[in-house]
N, C-alpha and C positions, 0 to 999 in steps of 0.2 A: 258181681250179679252173679245170679245162681242159672244151673244148670235151665230151671225152667222160665225166667226172664231171660236169656241167650232165646232159645226154642221158641217162644213167643216173641223173641225181635223178628226172628229167621219168620216167620208166617207173615210176621209184615213187608220184607222185602218180599216174596211172592208175586203179590198183583202190582204191584208200581214194576220189578220184573220184569213183567211176560208184555206186558204195558212198552217198557225203553229194547227190550230184544226185539219184538213183533212190530214196531211202528217208528216209519223213515222219518216222521219227524224229529222223533228221539234220540234215531242210532240206528236200528236196525240189524243185520245182518253185514253194513257197509263202514259203521264206523268202529274203531278200535276196540279192545275190547277190554282194559282198563277206564277207558270213558266211558261205557256202555254200567259195564260195575259201578265206579263211582257216581253216574246218576241215581243207578239205583239203592244206593245207600245214602245219598242224600237227599230222596226224594222221602226215602223210609225215616231217616231224621226230625225230618221235616212235616209229617204225620203224626210221627210218636205224641206229641201233647194234643192231640185231636182223636186217636182211634184206642177204644179199650180190647186189650190183649188176651184171651184165653190163657190163664196159666193147668198147672198139672193135666194138662191131657193125659190121654193112655199113648202107646205108638200108635193103636189102628186109628181113635179119636183124631190124631196130626195127620195121617194119610187120607184123611176122610178131609179134612180138613183142607189143606197143602189142595189135594185135589178138586174143590170147589175154589178157590182164589186163583187157580190155574186159571178155571173155566172161566171168574166173571171175570178176572183181565185181559182174555183170548177174546170174548166179548164187545170188551170198551174197545182192542187194539182193531177190529174187524171193520170202525167206523169211516180213522181213513184208510184201512186197505180196502174197503168198497170204491172210495173216490178214488185210489192208484189203479185196481182194477179195472175200472172205467175205461180210465183212462186210455186204458196199454191194449183193451178191446177196441175201442175210436182207432186209435192208430191202426189195429189190424186191419179192422175192417174198412177206414181210407187209404190204408196203403194196400190190400189186396185191391181196392179199386182203380188206384191209381194206377198199378202197375210196380210195384216194389218190392211185392212179397219174394222174388227174386232173392233180392240180399236181405243178410241180416248181420247182426249186434252181437256180442251178449252183452245181454243188460246187469250192469255189476246190482241194480236193486236184486232183481229175483235170481241172477245167476243161470240165465235162460236163454234161447236162440230169442230176443226180440227185431220187431224189423225196428229201422228207424225213422217213421213216425211213430208208433210203439215208443220208445222212448223219449220222444219230443215232446211225447204231450203227456206221460205223464211227470216228467222233471220238469214242466210247465206246470202242472197239478202242481205238485208238490212247494213248488215255491211261492203259488199263492195259497195255499194252505200257512204258510209264514208269514205272508202280507197280508193275509187276513185273522189272524194270531189263533188261528186251531187247534196250535199247541198249546196256550195260556185253555181255552176249551176245554180241552182233552185234559188238562190238571187237574182245572176245575170237579168238571167230571170223575175224573179219579176219587180228590178227597171228598165227595156230594158222595157216593157209590157205597164209601166205609158209614155214612149214617144212614144212608138205606139200609144195603146189607156189610151187616159188622161180621167183622169177623166171629166164624164159630165153625158148627157143623150146621146149621141150616138145615134146608130138607133137602127130598126128589123136588127132581126138575120137574114143572109142572108143562102141563100139554101145550103154553103158550108159544115153548120153546123152538118146537116145528112151525111154526107162524113165523116167526122171531126170523128163525133164521133163511125160512124161504121168501119173505121178505127181502130182507136183505141184501140173499142173492139175486130177489128179481132184479135190484136198482142196479146191481151190475150192468148187465144188457141196458136199465135204461140208460143210465146214462152216458152208454158206449156209442148208442144209436142216435144219441142226442149232441155227444161230440161231435159227432160223426156226422151226420148229417145238413150239412152243407154242404158236402168236400159227395156227397151220396147225390144227393139233388142236381145241384153242378155236371157234375161225374155223367149221369142220368142223360139229360140236358144233348151232352157231347155223344153221348152214346149214339141219340133220337139224329142229332146233325149227322155226323158217321155215316148212316145206315143212308141215311137221305144221298149223301156224298158221292155212296155206293153204288146207290140205286140211277143216279143219275150219270155218271163215272165210270165205269163197270168196269173201263180202263185200268184205272187206278186202286195201288191197292195198299187197300182202309188199311188192311190189319196191321203194314211196315209202317203208314204215312201216322196214323193214329196213335201210337205209341208216345211217341214226344208231344201231341195233342196232349195228351191224356196225363201227360208229368205235370207241362206247363200248367195247362190247366189248374190240375191239382194242387200242385206245392201255393201258387197262389190263392188259391180259396183256403185252403191251410192258411197259409201267414196272415189274411183279413180277416179269419173266423175266430185266431186267438185274441182279438180285441174284448170277444166274447164267451170267454172261458169263464173271467172273477166272476159274471156275475152270474153264468149257471154254475159254480160251483159257490155261491156266497149262499145259494137258492137251495141246495140241497143238505150242507154243508148243517143245520138243526134238523131236518129230516132223519139224518145218518143217526147223530148224535141221542135223537130219542129214539131211535131203532134198535143199537147196540146198547141203552138204559132199558128198553125190553127185554131184550134179551137176559142181559146181565139178572132181569127182575127175578127169570123166569127158577133160577137156581136160592133164592130168596127160604 
């Protein structure tokens, strides 16, 4: 195997490497480095018979192709990360309403301080993604991306990139609000009830008495609403994969 063939195989490692390094379903930052490297090489070896690799590229052309491969891999990665970001947003939103914002933990997935509900929602959504075989869909999208976007120089990003990125980021807030909606609505009714109670019994310290009521009712609603998460996530998976494909198409 000559140097050109090695360089071509190195290009084949970029797109699946970004997917493995950036997607929680395939390892991301919390899997051991040898596992991530091995999975990347394994995916590249499986794709070798189906991918046409460019040979005899100059140094400048090689750099351009690597950047393009990184961008395409990152676009595919966002399909999963948008779901997890939406789940974490829902956890922050619901946790603030319940009163859990004062306590936080270090999230091993993102490495930042998250409240308990944000970690709970993110891990539940991650398990749902595995249970619904979304990692299989992601790998199929990776294989299909080489047919629609072959390894090569490509062209400049199209104008659709801005629209696709905005649509993708907007889904974070849509998914987050929809996940947290039951908690928000029930706690709104609790706040109205506490407000009426404060008017009826002014001597009662509603601020102190309301904290455990919000926590108990909020956690009960969270537990009850978890049953609806698989249906909600399954509804958004095709949309996010489609938006990720549209974002990747901007680099054709």
